[in-house]
C-alpha positions in Angstrom: 27.1 3.1 -70.3 24.0 5.0 -71.2 22.7 1.6 -73.8 22.8 -0.1 -70.8 21.3 2.1 -68.7 18.1 2.5 -71.0 17.9 -1.4 -71.4 17.9 -1.4 -67.7 15.8 1.1 -67.5 13.3 -1.4 -70.5 13.4 -4.0 -68.5 11.9 -2.4 -65.1 8.9 -0.8 -67.1 8.0 -3.7 -69.2 7.6 -6.1 -66.0 6.3 -3.8 -63.6 4.8 -6.3 -61.2 7.4 -8.7 -61.1 9.9 -6.0 -60.1 7.8 -4.4 -57.9 7.5 -7.9 -56.0 11.2 -8.7 -55.7 11.5 -5.4 -54.3 9.4 -6.4 -51.5 11.0 -9.4 -50.7 14.3 -7.5 -50.8 12.5 -5.0 -48.5 11.0 -7.6 -45.8 14.4 -9.2 -45.4 16.3 -5.8 -44.8 13.4 -5.0 -42.3 14.1 -7.9 -40.4 17.7 -7.9 -40.8 18.3 -4.9 -39.6 15.6 -5.0 -36.9 17.7 -8.3 -35.4 21.2 -6.4 -35.5 20.2 -3.4 -34.3 17.9 -5.1 -31.7 20.9 -7.7 -30.5 23.1 -4.6 -30.4 21.5 -2.0 -28.5 19.8 -4.3 -25.9 23.5 -4.5 -24.0 24.8 -1.2 -25.6 22.2 1.0 -24.1 22.0 -1.2 -20.8 25.9 -0.7 -20.3 25.6 2.7 -21.2 23.1 3.7 -18.2 24.6 0.8 -16.4 27.6 3.0 -16.4 26.3 6.0 -16.2 24.5 5.5 -12.3 28.1 3.8 -11.6 25.9 0.1 -11.5 27.1 -2.4 -9.3 28.7 -5.5 -10.4 28.1 -7.8 -7.3 25.7 -7.2 -4.3 26.7 -8.6 -0.9 23.7 -10.0 1.0 24.4 -9.6 5.1 21.2 -11.5 6.8 21.9 -14.7 8.8 24.5 -13.1 11.2 27.2 -15.0 9.6 30.0 -12.4 9.2 30.9 -8.8 10.6 29.0 -6.3 8.4 31.6 -4.2 9.6 34.4 -6.0 8.8 33.5 -6.8 5.4 32.3 -3.2 4.7 35.8 -2.1 6.2 37.7 -5.0 3.9 36.3 -3.5 0.2 36.2 -0.1 1.3 40.0 0.1 2.0 40.2 -1.9 -1.6 42.1 -0.1 -4.7 40.0 -0.6 -8.1 37.0 -1.6 -6.3 34.0 1.5 -5.3 31.7 0.3 -2.4 28.5 1.8 -1.6 29.3 1.2 2.2 26.5 -1.0 4.4 22.7 -0.1 3.4 20.6 -1.1 6.0 17.3 -2.7 5.5 14.2 -5.0 6.9 12.0 -7.0 4.6 8.6 -6.5 3.8 6.2 -8.8 1.6 3.3 -6.9 -0.3 1.6 -3.4 0.1 -1.6 -2.5 -0.8 -2.2 0.6 -3.5 -5.7 2.1 -4.3 -7.8 -0.5 -2.0 -6.0 -3.4 -3.8 -3.4 -5.8 -2.4 -0.6 -6.9 -4.1 1.1 -9.3 -2.1 3.7 -10.9 -4.4 6.5 -8.5 -4.0 9.6 -8.7 -1.7 10.3 -5.7 -0.3 13.6 -4.5 0.9 12.7 -1.0 3.2 15.8 0.9 2.9 17.3 3.3 5.6 18.2 6.1 2.4 21.5 7.0 2.7 22.3 10.5 1.5 22.5 10.9 -2.0 24.2 10.7 -4.7 25.3 7.5 -3.6 29.1 5.8 -5.0 27.2 2.6 -6.5 23.8 2.4 -7.8 23.0 6.0 -8.0 19.4 6.7 -8.0 18.0 8.2 -11.3 14.8 10.3 -10.7 11.9 9.1 -13.4 9.2 11.5 -11.4 9.3 13.8 -8.4 11.9 16.3 -7.1 15.8 14.8 -6.6 16.4 15.4 -3.2 19.1 13.8 -0.8 16.7 11.5 1.5 13.0 11.2 1.4 11.1 13.8 3.4 9.2 12.5 6.7 6.2 10.5 5.7 7.3 9.5 2.2 9.2 6.9 0.0 10.4 6.4 -3.3 9.4 3.8 -5.2 11.0 1.9 -8.1 10.0 1.9 -12.0 9.8 -1.8 -11.6 6.7 -1.7 -9.2 5.5 1.8 -10.0 5.2 1.3 -13.5 3.2 -2.1 -14.1 0.9 -0.5 -11.6 0.3 2.8 -12.5 1.8 4.7 -9.2 2.8 8.1 -9.7 4.3 10.6 -7.3 1.3 12.0 -4.8 -0.5 8.5 -4.9 -0.5 7.0 -1.1 0.5 2.8 -0.8 0.6 1.0 2.3 2.8 -1.3 4.3 1.4 -4.1 6.6 3.2 -6.3 9.4 2.2 -7.4 12.8 -1.7 -6.3 12.2 0.4 -2.5 11.8 0.0 -0.5 8.6 2.2 1.7 7.6 0.6 4.9 4.8 2.9 6.4 3.1 2.9 9.1 0.1 5.1 8.7 -3.3 7.5 11.6 -3.1 9.4 9.9 -6.3 9.5 7.0 -8.5 13.5 6.1 -8.7 15.3 4.0 -11.6 17.7 1.5 -9.3 19.2 0.1 -11.6 19.8 -3.2 -9.6 16.5 -3.7 -8.9 14.5 -2.4 -11.7 14.5 -5.7 -14.4 11.3 -7.3 -15.7 10.0 -10.6 -14.1 11.5 -9.7 -10.3 9.5 -9.9 -7.8 11.7 -7.5 -5.6 11.9 -4.0 -4.9 13.9 -1.9 -2.9 11.9 0.5 -1.0 13.8 4.0 -0.3 12.6 5.6 3.2 13.2 8.5 5.3 15.5 7.9 8.0 13.0 9.0 10.6 10.3 6.8 9.6 12.6 3.7 9.2 14.1 4.3 13.4 10.1 4.9 14.3 7.9 2.8 11.7 10.4 -0.2 11.2 12.4 -0.7 14.3 9.7 -0.9 16.6 8.3 -4.1 14.0 8.9 -7.7 14.2 12.4 -8.9 12.6 16.1 -7.7 12.6 18.4 -5.3 10.5 20.0 -6.4 7.4 22.6 -5.4 5.6 23.8 -5.1 2.1 26.8 -4.2 -0.1 27.5 -3.1 -3.6 30.6 -3.4 -5.1 31.8 -1.6 -8.5 34.9 -3.2 -10.0 37.4 -0.8 -12.5 38.0 -4.2 -14.0 35.2 -6.8 -13.1 37.0 -9.4 -15.0 39.7 -9.2 -11.9 37.0 -9.4 -9.0 38.2 -13.2 -8.2 41.6 -12.3 -7.2 40.2 -9.6 -4.6 37.9 -12.6 -3.6 40.3 -14.9 -2.8 42.3 -11.9 -1.0 39.2 -11.5 1.1 38.3 -15.0 2.2 41.5 -14.7 2.7 41.3 -12.3 5.4 38.0 -14.0 6.7 39.7 -17.2 7.1 36.8 -19.0 5.9 34.5 -18.8 2.7 32.3 -15.9 2.2 29.1 -18.3 3.6 26.2 -15.0 2.7 25.1 -14.4 -0.3 26.3 -12.9 -3.5 24.2 -11.3 -6.1 26.2 -11.4 -9.1 26.8 -9.0 -12.2 25.0 -11.5 -14.8 22.1 -11.9 -12.5 21.9 -8.7 -12.3 21.5 -7.9 -15.7 20.0 -11.0 -17.6 16.3 -10.2 -17.1 17.2 -6.6 -19.1 18.3 -8.6 -21.8 17.1 -12.0 -22.0 14.0 -11.4 -24.2 15.4 -9.0 -26.5 18.2 -11.5 -27.1 16.0 -14.1 -27.1 13.8 -12.1 -29.7 17.4 -11.0 -31.8 18.2 -14.4 -32.6 14.8 -15.8 -34.0 14.5 -12.5 -36.2 18.0 -12.6 -36.9 17.8 -16.5 -37.7 14.5 -16.0 -39.7 16.0 -12.5 -41.8 18.5 -14.9 -43.1 16.1 -17.1 -44.4 14.4 -14.1 -46.2 17.4 -13.1 -47.6 18.5 -16.6 -49.1 14.8 -16.6 -50.5 15.2 -13.1 -51.8 18.6 -14.1 -53.5 17.2 -17.3 -54.9 13.7 -15.3 -56.1 16.5 -13.2 -57.5 18.4 -15.8 -59.2 15.3 -17.4 -60.7 14.1 -14.2 -62.0 17.4 -13.4 -63.7 17.9 -16.6 -65.4 14.0 -16.7 -66.1 14.8 -13.2 -67.9 18.1 -14.3 -69.8 16.0 -17.1 -71.2 13.0 -14.9 -72.7 15.4 -12.7 -74.1 17.7 -14.9 -75.8 17.2 -13.9 -78.8 17.4 -10.4 -78.3 20.6 -11.1 -76.2 21.7 -12.4 -79.4 21.1 -9.4 -81.2 22.2 -6.9 -79.2 25.8 -9.4 -79.4 25.8 -9.5 -83.1 25.8 -5.7 -83.3 28.9 -5.7 -81.1 27.4 -5.5 -77.7 29.9 -6.9 -75.5 29.3 -9.4 -72.8 30.5 -7.5 -69.9 28.1 -4.9 -71.2 25.1 -7.4 -71.6 25.9 -8.4 -68.1 25.7 -5.3 -66.9 22.6 -4.8 -68.0 20.8 -7.1 -65.3 23.7 -5.9 -62.2 22.3 -2.5 -62.7 18.6 -3.4 -62.4 18.6 -5.1 -59.5 20.8 -3.1 -58.2 18.3 -0.2 -58.5 15.8 -2.4 -56.9 18.2 -3.3 -53.8 18.6 0.4 -53.5 14.8 1.1 -53.7 14.1 -1.8 -51.4 16.7 -1.9 -49.2 16.4 2.0 -47.7 12.7 1.6 -46.8 13.4 -1.3 -45.2 16.1 -0.1 -43.2 13.8 2.7 -42.2 10.7 0.9 -41.3 13.2 -1.0 -39.2 14.2 2.0 -36.4 10.5 2.0 -35.3 10.2 -1.7 -35.0 13.3 -2.1 -33.3 12.9 0.7 -31.1 9.8 -1.0 -30.0 11.1 -4.3 -28.7 14.0 -2.8 -27.2 11.7 -0.3 -25.2 9.5 -3.3 -23.9 12.1 -4.7 -21.9 14.3 -1.6 -21.0 11.0 0.5 -19.9 12.1 0.1 -16.1 15.1 2.1 -16.9 13.1 5.6 -18.8 12.7 8.5 -17.3 9.4 9.8 -17.2 8.4 10.7 -20.6 11.6 10.2 -22.0 12.3 7.5 -24.9 15.2 5.7 -25.7 17.9 6.4 -28.5 19.6 3.9 -30.1 22.7 3.8 -32.4 21.0 3.0 -35.2 22.4 4.5 -38.5 25.9 2.6 -38.0 23.9 -1.1 -37.8 21.5 0.2 -40.3 24.4 1.2 -43.0 26.0 -2.4 -42.6 23.3 -4.4 -43.0 22.1 -2.5 -46.1 25.4 -2.6 -48.0 25.6 -5.9 -46.7 22.5 -6.7 -48.7 23.3 -4.7 -51.3 26.5 -6.4 -52.3 25.5 -9.8 -52.0 22.4 -8.9 -54.2 24.7 -7.6 -57.1 27.5 -10.8 -56.7 24.3 -13.1 -57.1 22.9 -11.3 -59.9 26.5 -10.9 -61.6 26.8 -14.9 -61.2 23.4 -15.4 -62.2 23.8 -13.0 -65.4 27.0 -14.2 -66.2 25.6 -17.0 -68.6 25.0 -14.4 -71.6 28.5 -14.4 -72.0 28.1 -17.8 -73.1 25.3 -17.3 -75.8 25.8 -17.7 -79.7 24.4 -14.7 -81.7 23.8 -17.2 -84.4 21.9 -20.0 -82.1 20.4 -17.1 -80.2 18.4 -15.6 -84.0 17.7 -19.1 -85.4 16.3 -20.6 -82.4 15.8 -17.9 -79.5 17.9 -20.4 -77.1 21.3 -22.6 -77.2 21.2 -24.9 -80.0 21.7 -27.9 -77.2 18.5 -27.0 -75.4 16.3 -26.4 -78.6 17.1 -30.2 -79.0 16.7 -31.5 -75.6 13.3 -29.4 -75.4 12.6 -31.8 -79.0 13.1 -34.9 -77.0 11.8 -33.8 -74.1 10.2 -36.9 -72.7 6.7 -37.4 -71.5 4.9 -38.7 -68.5 1.5 -40.0 -68.7 -1.0 -39.4 -66.1 -4.2 -40.6 -68.5 -6.3 -41.6 -65.3 -6.1 -38.0 -63.8 -8.3 -35.4 -64.6 -7.0 -33.0 -67.1 -7.0 -29.9 -64.8 -4.4 -32.0 -62.6 -2.5 -33.4 -65.6 -1.7 -29.7 -66.8 -1.2 -28.2 -63.0 1.6 -31.5 -62.8 2.9 -30.8 -66.1 3.3 -27.2 -65.6 5.6 -27.9 -61.9 7.2 -30.9 -63.4 8.1 -28.7 -66.6 9.5 -25.6 -64.3 12.1 -27.2 -62.0 13.9 -24.3 -60.4 11.0 -22.3 -59.9 8.9 -25.6 -58.1 12.1 -25.7 -56.4 11.6 -22.4 -54.8 8.2 -22.5 -54.4 8.4 -25.5 -52.3 11.5 -24.4 -50.1 9.1 -21.1 -49.7 6.5 -23.8 -48.0 9.2 -25.3 -45.7 10.5 -21.9 -44.6 6.4 -20.6 -44.2 5.3 -23.8 -42.4 8.4 -23.8 -40.7 8.2 -20.4 -39.4 4.3 -20.3 -38.9 4.4 -23.8 -36.7 7.1 -22.6 -35.1 6.0 -18.8 -34.3 2.6 -19.9 -32.9 3.8 -22.5 -30.7 6.5 -20.4 -29.2 3.8 -17.2 -28.5 1.2 -20.1 -27.2 4.2 -21.4 -25.0 4.6 -18.1 -23.4 1.3 -17.0 -23.2 0.5 -20.5 -21.3 3.7 -20.6 -19.5 2.3 -22.3 -16.3 1.3 -25.4 -17.8 4.9 -26.0 -18.0 6.2 -24.1 -15.3 8.1 -26.4 -13.4 10.2 -26.9 -16.8 11.6 -23.0 -16.4 12.7 -24.2 -12.5 9.8 -23.0 -10.6 7.0 -25.1 -8.8 3.6 -26.6 -9.9 1.4 -26.4 -6.8 -1.9 -25.5 -6.8 -1.2 -22.6 -4.1 1.6 -21.1 -2.4 1.6 -19.5 1.3 3.0 -17.1 3.6 3.3 -16.5 6.8 3.1 -12.4 7.4 2.6 -12.3 11.0 3.8 -14.9 13.3 2.4 -13.2 16.3 -0.7 -14.0 15.4 -0.3 -17.3 13.2 2.3 -20.1 14.2 3.8 -22.5 12.3 2.2 -25.1 14.3 -1.3 -23.8 14.1 -1.1 -23.4 10.0 0.0 -27.0 9.7 -2.3 -28.6 11.8 -5.4 -26.6 10.1 -3.8 -27.9 6.9 -3.2 -31.9 8.2 -6.9 -31.1 9.2 -8.5 -29.9 5.7 -9.8 -32.5 3.7 -9.6 -31.0 0.7 -5.7 -30.6 0.7 -3.7 -33.4 -1.0 -0.9 -32.5 0.3 1.5 -29.6 1.4 5.5 -29.0 2.2 7.3 -26.0 4.0 10.0 -24.8 2.3 12.3 -21.8 3.1 15.7 -20.3 0.9 19.0 -19.9 2.0 22.8 -19.3 0.7 24.8 -22.2 -0.1 28.7 -21.8 -0.7 30.2 -24.4 -3.2 34.1 -24.6 -2.8 35.8 -26.2 -6.4 39.0 -26.6 -8.2 39.8 -24.8 -11.2 42.5 -23.5 -13.2 43.3 -20.7 -11.5 43.1 -22.5 -7.9 40.9 -23.0 -5.5 37.2 -21.2 -6.1 33.8 -20.9 -4.6 30.0 -20.8 -6.1 27.9 -19.1 -4.4 24.3 -20.8 -5.0 20.6 -20.0 -3.9 19.4 -23.3 -1.6 15.9 -24.5 -1.7 15.2 -26.5 1.4 12.0 -28.2 1.4 10.6 -30.0 4.6 8.4 -32.2 2.0 8.0 -34.1 -1.2 9.6 -32.4 -3.7 7.7 -34.8 -6.2 4.2 -33.2 -5.0 5.1 -29.7 -5.0 5.9 -30.4 -8.8 9.6 -29.3 -9.6 11.6 -31.1 -12.0 14.8 -32.4 -13.3 16.5 -32.6 -17.0 18.2 -35.7 -15.5 18.2 -37.8 -12.2 15.3 -37.1 -9.3 14.8 -34.9 -6.4 16.2 -35.2 -3.3 14.6 -37.4 -0.9 17.5 -37.9 2.0 18.9 -35.4 4.0 22.7 -36.3 2.1 21.1 -35.8 -1.4 21.0 -32.4 -3.5 20.0 -31.6 -7.0 21.4 -28.7 -8.7 21.1 -26.0 -11.4 22.1 -27.1 -15.1 24.7 -24.0 -15.0 25.7 -25.3 -11.6 26.8 -28.6 -13.1 28.4 -26.9 -15.6 30.6 -24.9 -13.6 31.4 -27.5 -11.6 32.0 -30.6 -14.1 29.4 -32.7 -12.1 26.5 -34.3 -12.8 24.4 -37.3 -11.4 25.5 -39.6 -9.1 28.8 -37.3 -8.1 29.0 -35.9 -4.4 30.2 -32.5 -3.8 30.7 -30.2 -0.8 28.2 -27.1 0.5 28.5 -24.9 2.7 25.1 -24.0 4.8 25.0 -21.7 7.5 28.7 -22.4 8.2 29.0 -25.8 8.5 30.5 -28.0 5.6 28.0 -30.7 3.9 29.0 -33.9 1.9 25.9 -34.1 -0.3 25.5 -36.7 -3.4 23.8 -35.1 -6.8 20.8 -36.9 -7.5 19.1 -34.6 -10.4 19.7 -31.7 -12.7 17.6 -29.4 -13.3 17.0 -25.9 -15.9 15.7 -22.8 -14.0 15.6 -19.5 -15.0 15.4 -17.9 -11.6 19.3 -17.3 -10.8 20.2 -18.2 -13.9 20.0 -21.7 -12.6 22.7 -21.2 -10.3 21.1 -22.9 -7.6 20.3 -25.8 -5.5 17.7 -28.1 -4.0 17.8 -29.7 -0.5 15.8 -31.5 2.0 15.1 -29.0 4.8 16.1 -31.8 7.4 20.0 -31.9 6.4 19.3 -28.8 8.3 19.9 -29.6 12.4 16.9 -28.1 14.4 19.3 -25.9 16.7 19.8 -23.5 13.0 16.5 -23.7 11.5 15.8 -20.6 13.1 17.8 -18.6 10.7 16.3 -19.6 7.9 12.9 -17.7 7.5 10.5 -21.3 6.4 7.0 -19.5 6.7 5.9 -20.5 3.1 4.1 -23.4 2.3 3.3 -25.1 -1.4 -0.1 -26.8 -1.0 -1.9 -29.5 -3.8 -6.0 -29.3 -3.5 -8.5 -32.1 -5.0 -9.1 -32.1 -8.3 -12.5 -30.5 -7.9 -12.0 -27.6 -5.6 -11.3 -24.3 -7.1 -7.9 -23.0 -6.5 -9.5 -19.1 -6.6 -12.8 -20.0 -3.7 -9.7 -21.6 -1.1 -7.4 -18.8 -1.1 -10.8 -16.6 -1.1 -11.4 -18.5 1.9 -8.2 -17.9 3.3 -7.8 -14.5 2.9 -11.2 -13.9 4.7 -10.0 -16.2 7.4 -6.6 -15.1 8.4 -6.8 -11.3 6.6 -3.2 -10.3 6.5 -1.6 -12.5 8.8 -1.5 -15.3 6.1 -0.6 -14.4 2.6 -1.6 -16.9 -0.3 -2.2 -16.6 -3.9 -2.7 -19.8 -6.7 -0.5 -20.9 -8.8 -1.7 -18.9 -12.4 -2.0 -15.4 -10.5 1.7 -15.9 -10.0 2.5 -16.8 -13.1 0.6 -14.3 -14.8 2.5 -11.4 -12.5 5.5 -12.2 -13.2 5.8 -13.2 -17.1 3.2 -10.5 -17.6 6.2 -8.6 -19.1 7.2 -11.7 -21.3 4.1 -11.9 -22.8 3.2 -8.1 -23.6 7.2 -7.9 -25.0 7.3 -11.3 -27.6 3.8 -11.9 -28.7 3.6 -8.5 -31.0 7.2 -9.4 -32.7 6.3 -12.6 -33.3 3.5 -12.4 -34.6 4.4 -9.8 -37.2 7.3 -12.0 -38.0 5.0 -14.7 -39.3 2.9 -12.3 -41.1 5.7 -11.1 -42.9 6.6 -14.7 -44.1 2.9 -15.2 -45.3 3.4 -12.2 -46.8 6.3 -13.0 -48.5 4.9 -16.8 -49.6 2.3 -14.5 -51.6 4.7 -12.6 -52.8 6.8 -15.0 -54.3 4.3 -17.5 -55.5 2.6 -14.6 -57.4 5.7 -13.8 -59.3 7.1 -17.2 -59.9 3.8 -17.9 -61.7 3.4 -14.7 -63.6 6.7 -15.6 -65.1 5.6 -19.3 -66.0 2.6 -18.0 -67.3 4.4 -15.7 -69.6 6.2 -19.0 -70.3 3.5 -21.0 -71.1 1.3 -18.6 -72.6 1.0 -20.1 -76.5 0.2 -23.6 -74.6 -3.0 -21.5 -73.3 -3.9 -20.0 -76.3 -4.4 -23.8 -78.0 -6.2 -25.3 -74.7 -8.5 -21.9 -75.2 -9.0 -22.8 -79.2 -9.9 -26.4 -78.4 -12.8 -25.6 -75.7 -10.6 -25.2 -72.3 -12.5 -22.3 -70.2 -9.6 -20.2 -68.8 -11.5 -20.8 -65.2 -10.1 -24.8 -65.5 -6.5 -23.8 -66.9 -6.4 -21.8 -64.0 -7.4 -24.1 -61.6 -4.8 -26.5 -63.3 -2.0 -24.6 -62.1 -3.7 -23.8 -58.5 -3.4 -27.4 -58.6 0.0 -27.9 -59.1 1.0 -24.7 -57.1 -1.1 -26.2 -54.7 0.7 -29.7 -54.7 3.8 -27.9 -54.2 3.0 -26.2 -51.5 1.2 -29.5 -49.6 4.5 -31.5 -49.8 6.4 -28.0 -48.3 4.1 -27.7 -45.6 4.8 -31.1 -44.7 8.5 -30.8 -44.9 7.7 -27.6 -42.4 6.2 -29.3 -40.0 9.4 -31.1 -38.2 11.3 -28.0 -38.9 9.1 -25.8 -36.8 8.7 -28.4 -33.7 12.5 -29.3 -33.5 15.3 -27.7 -35.3 14.4 -24.2 -35.1 13.2 -24.7 -31.0 16.9 -26.1 -31.0 18.5 -23.0 -32.1 16.6 -20.9 -29.5 18.1 -22.8 -27.2 21.4 -22.1 -27.5 20.6 -18.1 -26.1 18.6 -19.6 -23.4 21.6 -21.8 -21.9 22.9 -18.6 -20.8 20.1 -17.9 -19.1 19.4 -21.4 -17.2 17.2 -23.1 -19.5 18.5 -25.5 -22.2 15.5 -27.1 -23.6 12.9 -24.7 -24.1 9.5 -25.6 -22.6 7.0 -25.9 -25.1 3.4 -26.1 -25.5 2.3 -28.0 -28.6 -0.9 -28.2 -29.5 -1.8 -30.4 -32.9 -4.2 -27.5 -34.1 -1.7 -24.9 -34.1 1.1 -27.5 -36.4 -2.4 -27.8 -38.5 -3.3 -23.8 -38.8 0.4 -23.1 -39.4 0.4 -25.6 -42.4 -2.8 -24.6 -44.0 -2.2 -21.0 -44.2 1.2 -21.5 -45.7 -0.7 -23.8 -48.5 -3.3 -21.1 -48.6 -0.9 -18.6 -48.7 0.3 -19.6 -52.2 -2.5 -21.4 -53.7 -4.2 -17.5 -53.3 -0.6 -16.3 -55.0 -1.0 -18.9 -57.6 -4.9 -18.0 -58.1 -4.7 -14.3 -58.5 -1.5 -14.5 -60.7 -2.9 -16.2 -63.2 -6.1 -13.9 -63.4 -4.0 -13.0 -67.0 -5.2 -16.0 -68.3 -8.7 -14.4 -68.7 -7.2 -11.7 -70.8 -5.4 -14.1 -73.3 -6.7 -14.5 -77.1 -6.7 -17.8 -78.6 -6.3 -16.4 -82.1 -3.2 -14.4 -81.3 -1.6 -16.9 -79.0 -1.6 -19.6 -81.2 0.3 -17.6 -84.0 3.5 -18.4 -84.6 
C-alpha cells in the first residue's frame, strides 16, 4: 500500500494545476447537486413542519353568498370525528390601506372579528409584538405578508378606508397566518378587536361573511367526509373551498422550480466532471505508459497499478466534495429563506435539514468518481512491459501512429492548419470541449431567457392566466360612484378604446370518477364585455362569447377529462347550467382550477349577489396609463381604485423576481467558470503531449504567439460549433423540462420572452470562456526551449 500512496502523491504533486482544476470542477458539481437536493427536500419539509406546528388548515370554506346556512355547515363539521374545526370566523371585506401617507390599494383585506386565542386550527404565531388573547381596542394584528414587504412594524399606524370613512388603527403585533402569509398573494387577514369590529365595520356598507377552517387527521380521506356532508345538505356545496394544494402552492413553487433547474444543471456538471476525470486518467495512462511498463516488469501488479489512479482521484474528490457541500449550506439556506420569508418570526432564521442530504450527496459523488476512476484506469491491466518500455505505448498504437493519415489544408493559413490538426489529433479532448461548449451555451441561454422572462413577466402575463388590459378599476364606494355613472364616463372618454366589467364567484362542477360522484370547486370569472379585448389567452380553442359557453383551466380539463367542444354542467349560485367548452387555458392563480363565463349567463335577478364592481380598460396607444390613473384618482378619490397593468404585475411578482434572479445568475456564472477550467486543463494536457512538435515549430522560426494563436483557433472553432448546437437546447429542451414542475401549478407551457440579443450573448460568452481558457493555458509555450524540445 505504501508504494501506491507514494506514487499517488507523486502524481498529485507533479500536475498541481491540472489536479487543482479537476478538484474545482468536482467542487462546483457537488455544490450545485447538494444545493438542489437540500432546497427540494427542505422547502416542503420546512413548510409542512410549520403547518403541523400551528395546526394549519387543509381546507377553508367561505360562506359569502348566503347559499348555505353557516351555522348548519359549522355544526356538521364540528361534530365529525377525525376533523378539527376553527369554528365560524366572521369577517367583512375591505380593499387597500394607507401607510405613511402612501396608498396600497391592490390588497384584498378580510377584516376578522378575532376569536379568543389560541384557536384550534391555523394558530397565529407572533413574529413581532406581545401575544394576547385578542387585539386591544384601536389596534390590529397584521399578517407578515402585508407587514414585511412594506416595512410595517409594531407601533406603526395604518388607515383603512370605506364609505368615505377612515379607520386608523395601530399595529399591535405582526403575526404569521399560515393560510394567508404566502408570497404572490394579494389577500390578507387583518385581525381586529371585537368591539372595534362592532363599532366600525357594522356601520359600514357590506354584510357579514364567514369562513370555516378544517384540519383532517388523515387528509387523504377528505373526499369521504365531503360525500357525507353533501348528502346532509341535499345539494352540492355551492360556495368556495380553498384546498390545501392551493394554500401551500405559493410557498413552494419558486423553490421547486429552482430546485428542479439546479438539479438538472448539477447532473450536467457532474457528467462533465466525470468525463473530465476519465479523459485525464486516459491521458495520464498514455503519458506514463513506459513508467507503468517498468513498474510491471519489477513485479508491480495490475491491481496495484489501478489503485494508484483510484486513490489519486479519491483524494481529490474528498478534498473538493467537502468544501462543495459546505458551501451549499448558505446558498441553499438563502434560497429557502426567500420563499418562506413570511413564515419567519422576527430575526429568527430557518433551520434546515442539512447533514443527511449533504452526506448522501457527497457519498454518491465520491462512489461514482471511484467507479469511473477504476473503469478508466482498468486499461493499465493490459499494458505489456516489453512493448511499453520499447515504444512508450502498445505496439498496435505505435504502428497506427506511424501510418496515421494526413489531411491537406494547403490553402488555409498555417496558424489555422495547426489549430485544426490539434483538434483532429486529440479527439477525446475535442469531444469534451465541444460538449462543454454545448452545455455552457445552453445553460447561459436558458438562464438569461428565464431571468428576462421573470423580470419582464408583464409582457407574457396573459399566458400566466391574467388579463393584459392597460388599467384595472374597482368601485370602492358605491354610494358615491355607481356602476351606471362609471359606465357612462368610460363610454364618453375618447381616450378609451374599450372596457369590460367583471366579477368573481364560485362554481361547482359535478363529475364521475372511480370513487363515484364528486364535485370540483372552481373560481368562476364573469365578464360583461369581451374576453378577447381584455387580453386573456387560451392554450387551445378560444374565449366564450355566448351565454352557454365556458373556457376552463388546464387542471380542470385534466381532472374532468374534458376538452374543447365537450359539454359540462356547472352550478352557479345554486342554479345548474349546461355549458359548452370553447377553450382551455393555463393559469398560476388558483392552480388553474378556474373557469371563465359571460356575465350574461347569470340572470339579472341574481347578479346583485356577485360583486361586479371591477373593470378592465384599454387606452389609445398614445395615452400614458400612469397619467390616466392619476387623473382618475384626482377625480374620484377613494370612491374609485385604479392601477396600471404594470404596477399590479410588479406588486404580485416582485417576490418571484427577488427569489429567482440571483440563484439563476450564479448558476450561469458557475458554468462559465467550469468551461474556463475544463478547457484550460485539456489544453495544458494537449500542449504537454505536443511539446516536441512545438519545439520543432520554434526551431524553424515560428513565434510563440503564432503557436498560441493556433491552439486558441482550434478551441475557438470547436466552441463555436458547440455554442451553435447549444442554442436550440437552451431555447427548447431545458424549458420543456421546467414545464414538468410548473404543470402541477397550472402552467404547462412556461411563457418565455426571447430576445435575439440574449441568445447571441449566451453563445458569445460560452465561446469567450473557452477561448480565454485555451489562450491562458498556452502561455507555457513561451517558456519552451527549441533546443531541449527537439532532443529525442
